C-alpha positions in Angstrom: 4.8 -48.0 55.9 2.1 -45.3 56.3 4.5 -42.8 54.8 5.0 -45.0 51.7 1.3 -45.4 51.3 0.7 -41.6 51.5 3.4 -41.0 49.0 1.8 -43.5 46.6 -1.6 -41.9 47.1 -0.3 -38.4 46.5 1.5 -39.6 43.3 -1.7 -41.3 42.1 -3.8 -38.1 42.8 -1.2 -36.0 40.9 -1.3 -38.4 37.9 -5.2 -38.3 37.9 -5.2 -34.6 38.0 -2.8 -34.4 35.1 -4.8 -36.8 33.1 -8.0 -34.9 33.8 -6.5 -31.6 32.6 -4.9 -33.1 29.5 -6.9 -32.4 26.3 -8.3 -35.4 24.6 -6.6 -36.3 21.3 -8.5 -35.2 18.3 -11.2 -37.6 17.2 -10.1 -39.5 14.1 -11.2 -37.5 11.1 -12.0 -34.4 13.0 -10.7 -31.2 11.3 -8.4 -28.8 13.1 -8.6 -25.0 12.5 -5.5 -25.2 10.3 -7.1 -28.0 8.3 -10.1 -25.7 7.7 -7.8 -22.9 6.6 -5.8 -25.0 4.3 -9.0 -26.4 2.8 -9.9 -23.0 1.5 -6.7 -20.9 1.4 -3.0 -21.1 0.4 -1.5 -19.8 3.6 1.3 -21.3 5.8 0.9 -22.6 9.3 3.5 -20.1 10.5 2.4 -16.8 8.9 4.6 -14.8 6.6 6.7 -12.0 8.2 4.8 -8.8 7.7 5.5 -7.1 11.1 9.3 -7.0 10.9 10.5 -6.7 7.2 14.3 -6.6 6.8 14.5 -3.0 5.8 17.9 -1.5 4.8 19.5 0.9 7.2 18.6 4.0 5.2 14.9 3.2 5.6 15.4 3.8 9.4 16.4 7.4 8.6 14.4 9.9 10.6 13.1 11.6 7.5 11.4 8.3 6.5 10.4 7.1 9.9 8.7 10.4 10.8 6.4 9.8 7.8 5.1 6.5 9.1 1.3 6.8 9.6 0.8 3.6 11.6 -1.5 4.3 14.6 -0.6 3.0 18.0 -3.7 0.9 18.2 -3.1 -0.9 14.9 0.5 -2.0 14.6 1.1 -4.5 11.8 1.1 -8.1 13.0 1.8 -11.3 11.0 -1.7 -12.8 11.5 -3.4 -9.4 11.2 -1.8 -8.7 7.8 -2.5 -12.4 6.7 -6.2 -11.7 7.4 -5.9 -8.5 5.5 -4.4 -10.3 2.6 -7.3 -12.7 2.4 -9.8 -9.9 2.6 -7.9 -7.9 0.0 -8.3 -10.7 -2.6 -11.8 -11.8 -1.6 -14.7 -11.0 -4.0 -17.1 -11.6 -1.1 -16.4 -7.9 -0.3 -18.6 -6.9 -3.2 -22.3 -7.3 -3.4 -22.3 -9.7 -6.4 -19.0 -11.5 -5.6 -17.3 -10.0 -8.7 -14.9 -7.4 -7.3 -12.1 -7.5 -4.7 -9.7 -4.8 -3.6 -7.1 -6.5 -5.7 -9.2 -6.1 -8.9 -8.2 -2.5 -9.0 -4.8 -2.8 -7.2 -3.0 -5.5 -9.1 0.3 -6.8 -7.6 2.2 -7.2 -10.9 1.5 -3.5 -11.8 2.7 -2.2 -8.5 -0.8 -2.5 -6.9 -2.5 -0.2 -9.4 -4.8 -0.7 -12.4 -3.8 -0.7 -16.1 -7.1 0.9 -17.1 -7.6 4.7 -17.0 -10.6 4.1 -14.7 -11.5 0.9 -12.9 -14.7 -1.1 -13.2 -17.1 -1.4 -10.3 -19.2 -4.4 -9.4 -21.9 -3.6 -12.0 -19.4 -2.6 -14.7 -19.6 1.1 -14.0 -16.4 3.2 -14.1 -14.8 4.8 -11.1 -14.4 8.6 -11.1 -10.6 8.6 -10.8 -7.6 6.4 -11.7 -6.6 3.6 -9.3 -3.8 4.8 -7.0 -0.7 2.7 -6.4 -0.4 1.3 -2.8 3.4 1.0 -2.6 4.8 2.7 0.5 1.4 4.0 1.6 2.6 3.7 5.1 5.1 6.6 4.6 2.7 9.5 4.3 2.8 11.7 7.4 -0.7 13.0 7.4 -2.2 9.5 7.1 -4.9 10.8 4.7 -5.9 8.7 1.7 -7.5 8.9 -1.7 -6.4 11.4 -4.4 -8.5 14.1 -2.7 -7.5 12.9 0.8 -11.1 12.7 2.0 -10.3 9.7 4.2 -8.6 10.9 7.4 -6.9 7.5 7.9 -6.1 4.3 6.1 -8.5 2.5 8.5 -11.3 4.8 7.2 -10.2 4.5 3.6 -10.3 0.7 3.3 -14.0 0.6 4.2 -15.1 3.3 1.8 -14.8 1.5 -1.6 -16.6 -1.5 -0.1 -19.6 0.7 0.7 -19.4 2.8 -2.5 -22.5 2.2 -4.6 -20.4 2.2 -7.8 -17.3 0.2 -6.7 -18.4 -2.7 -4.5 -22.0 -1.9 -3.4 -21.9 -3.5 0.1 -23.2 -2.4 3.5 -20.9 -3.2 6.4 -23.7 -5.2 8.2 -24.1 -7.3 5.1 -20.3 -7.8 4.9 -20.0 -8.8 8.5 -22.8 -11.4 8.3 -21.3 -12.8 5.1 -17.9 -13.2 6.7 -19.4 -14.8 9.8 -21.0 -17.5 7.6 -17.7 -18.3 5.8 -15.9 -21.2 7.6 -12.4 -19.8 7.6 -13.0 -16.2 8.7 -13.8 -16.7 12.4 -10.6 -18.7 12.7 -8.5 -15.9 11.0 -10.1 -13.2 13.1 -9.3 -15.2 16.2 -5.7 -15.6 15.2 -5.4 -11.9 14.3 -7.3 -10.3 17.1 -7.7 -13.0 19.8 -11.5 -13.4 19.2 -13.6 -15.0 16.5 -16.0 -12.1 16.6 -16.1 -10.2 13.3 -17.0 -6.5 13.1 -16.3 -3.6 10.7 -13.5 -2.3 13.0 -11.4 -5.4 12.8 -12.1 -5.8 9.1 -10.7 -2.2 8.7 -7.7 -2.9 10.9 -6.7 -6.1 9.0 -7.0 -4.5 5.6 -5.0 -1.5 6.7 -2.3 -3.7 8.2 -1.9 -5.5 4.9 -1.7 -2.3 2.9 0.9 -0.8 5.2 3.0 -3.9 4.8 3.4 -3.2 1.1 6.8 -1.6 1.5 9.1 -1.4 -1.5 12.8 -1.7 -0.4 14.4 -4.3 -2.8 14.7 -2.4 -6.1 17.9 -1.7 -7.9 17.8 1.8 -6.4 17.5 0.4 -2.9 20.5 -1.9 -3.4 22.6 1.0 -4.7 21.4 3.3 -1.9 22.3 0.8 0.8 25.9 0.9 -0.4 26.2 4.7 -0.7 26.6 7.4 1.9 24.1 9.7 0.3 21.5 9.4 -2.4 23.3 12.2 -4.4 26.5 10.3 -5.1 26.9 7.8 -7.9 25.7 4.3 -7.1 28.2 1.6 -7.9 25.5 -0.8 -9.3 24.1 1.9 -11.7 25.1 2.4 -15.3 26.4 5.8 -16.4 22.9 6.6 -17.8 21.1 5.6 -14.7 23.4 7.7 -12.5 22.9 10.7 -14.9 19.1 10.2 -14.6 19.4 10.1 -10.8 21.4 13.3 -10.9 18.7 15.0 -13.0 15.9 13.7 -10.7 17.7 14.9 -7.5 19.4 18.1 -8.6 18.2 19.5 -11.9 18.7 23.3 -11.7 15.1 24.1 -12.9 13.1 21.5 -11.2 14.2 19.2 -8.4 11.9 16.2 -8.8 12.9 15.0 -5.3 11.7 18.2 -3.9 8.2 16.8 -4.2 8.8 13.1 -4.2 10.7 13.3 -0.9 12.9 10.7 0.9 14.0 7.3 -0.3 10.3 6.2 -0.1 9.7 8.6 -3.1 6.3 9.8 -1.9 5.0 13.3 -1.7 4.7 14.9 1.8 1.5 16.8 0.9 -1.0 17.3 -2.0 0.0 19.5 -4.8 -1.2 21.0 -8.1 1.1 19.8 -10.9 -0.2 21.9 -13.7 -2.3 19.3 -15.6 -4.8 22.0 -16.6 -5.5 25.7 -16.4 -9.0 24.9 -15.1 -9.9 22.9 -12.0 -12.8 20.7 -13.2 -11.9 18.3 -10.3 -11.4 20.3 -7.2 -9.2 17.7 -5.4 -8.5 18.2 -1.7 -10.8 21.2 -1.6 -13.6 18.7 -1.1 -12.6 18.2 2.5 -10.6 21.4 3.4 -12.8 24.0 1.8 -9.7 26.2 1.3 -9.5 27.9 -2.1 -5.7 27.3 -2.0 -6.4 23.6 -2.2 -8.6 23.6 -5.4 -7.0 21.3 -7.9 -4.5 19.8 -5.5 -4.1 16.0 -5.3 -2.1 13.4 -3.3 0.6 11.6 -5.2 1.5 7.9 -4.6 5.1 6.7 -4.3 7.2 6.5 -7.5 8.3 3.0 -6.6 7.3 0.6 -9.4 6.3 3.6 -11.5 7.6 2.0 -14.7 5.1 -0.8 -14.3 2.1 1.6 -14.6 0.3 2.3 -17.8 -1.7 5.4 -16.9 -0.8 8.3 -14.7 -2.2 11.2 -12.6 -5.5 11.3 -10.7 -7.5 11.1 -13.9 -5.3 8.6 -15.6 -5.2 10.7 -18.8 -1.4 10.7 -19.3 -0.4 7.3 -20.8 3.2 6.1 -20.7 6.1 7.3 -18.5 7.6 9.1 -21.5 4.5 11.4 -21.6 4.8 12.0 -17.9 8.3 13.4 -18.4 7.1 15.4 -21.5 4.5 17.0 -19.2 7.0 18.2 -16.7 9.5 19.1 -19.4 7.4 21.3 -21.6 3.7 21.1 -20.9 3.0 22.4 -17.4 -0.1 24.6 -17.5 -0.5 27.8 -15.5 -2.9 27.5 -12.5 -3.7 29.7 -9.6 -2.6 26.9 -7.2 0.3 25.6 -9.2 3.0 24.1 -7.0 5.9 26.6 -6.4 8.4 24.0 -7.5 6.9 24.3 -11.0 7.0 28.1 -11.3 9.9 30.0 -12.8 10.9 32.5 -10.2 12.0 35.0 -12.8 8.9 35.0 -15.0 6.2 33.7 -12.6 5.2 31.3 -15.4 5.3 27.5 -15.4 8.9 26.2 -15.8 10.2 24.5 -18.9 13.0 22.0 -18.3 14.0 21.8 -22.0 15.6 18.4 -21.5 17.7 16.9 -24.2 17.0 13.5 -25.7 20.0 12.1 -23.7 18.6 13.6 -20.5 15.1 12.3 -21.1 16.5 8.8 -21.8 18.6 9.0 -18.6 15.7 10.0 -16.5 13.6 7.1 -17.9 16.5 4.7 -17.1 16.7 6.0 -13.6 12.9 5.6 -13.0 13.3 2.0 -14.2 15.6 1.4 -11.2 12.7 2.0 -8.9 11.0 -1.2 -10.0 10.9 -3.7 -7.1 10.6 -7.1 -8.7 10.8 -8.8 -5.3 7.7 -7.0 -4.1 5.6 -7.6 -7.2 6.5 -11.3 -7.1 6.4 -11.9 -3.4 3.9 -14.7 -2.6 2.9 -13.1 0.7 1.3 -10.2 -1.3 -0.4 -12.5 -3.8 -3.8 -14.1 -3.8 -4.3 -16.8 -1.2 -7.2 -18.3 -3.1 
């Protein structure tokens, strides 16, 4: 009898303990964190997949993976990149709420700008053309901007925010502004485990979003996935596109792929491409102070290049046809001209002397680098 009573008492105590630990159900009408997020943003309850994109096998080639500049302390996570996406499109990052990162890096144009120079928060123009962000993760040095003055992407993403021409903010002002915005403490908690907001976590989130902008679903990528090498003809290409690819990869005078390396189509280091005899813009010399770097610039990936309107660091070449014309016949001599662009017999800039058929084929090939899936993917679009 006593044993039965003790068993009943123990069961009662266990039940009471469970009930005391159980969270009270939400008060009717009380908003959850997800309710608050959905009230302001178009984001899913389960975040989009940014951390583990379904990359084709050739993207796991050592020549691409070795270029990955992701630091060990800022791996891409789904919630981290989601927060980065919100920050990227938020005009709160500019002093007068008019400019976002996305204002100058527009998704449908391959995350670049159609203008020669971009407008800042007061209408002033930037000093250089807006660089495409496709495949930014695959640049081994990890340096950013045309002149590579930012040592890492984490450094770079904060610099336009503080630039007096571009966005005009201070980091303290930005942090306070985000703290007063209902949804940001929630997003920072989801991304980093704490609702605290600081410039370091802002930097990390933006960098994660940019690094997730990998182009791997273009016509080129589909063909490459079904080929043993990038040199052989692709079975999904037309004759003209395969001819253009052959010219790009193996032209006897200039091997385009010698500079735009790997299947990520991004240069491995800054170069002088013969835009001018003079070096009015000293490029990477600004941070290296080596004379050999005067007039050298980083180059973005060629993925989605056909969507761009203006080209080069100054944006002065308009149209892809004119880019080809430059490399075909208009390369200018320069003390720091890239060796790939120098005729070894004469020491002068090369001339490719492409035929009309070859130029059209090269244009057709560059069109295959357009990644419609990336430029239409909702997870890279505005969440507002």
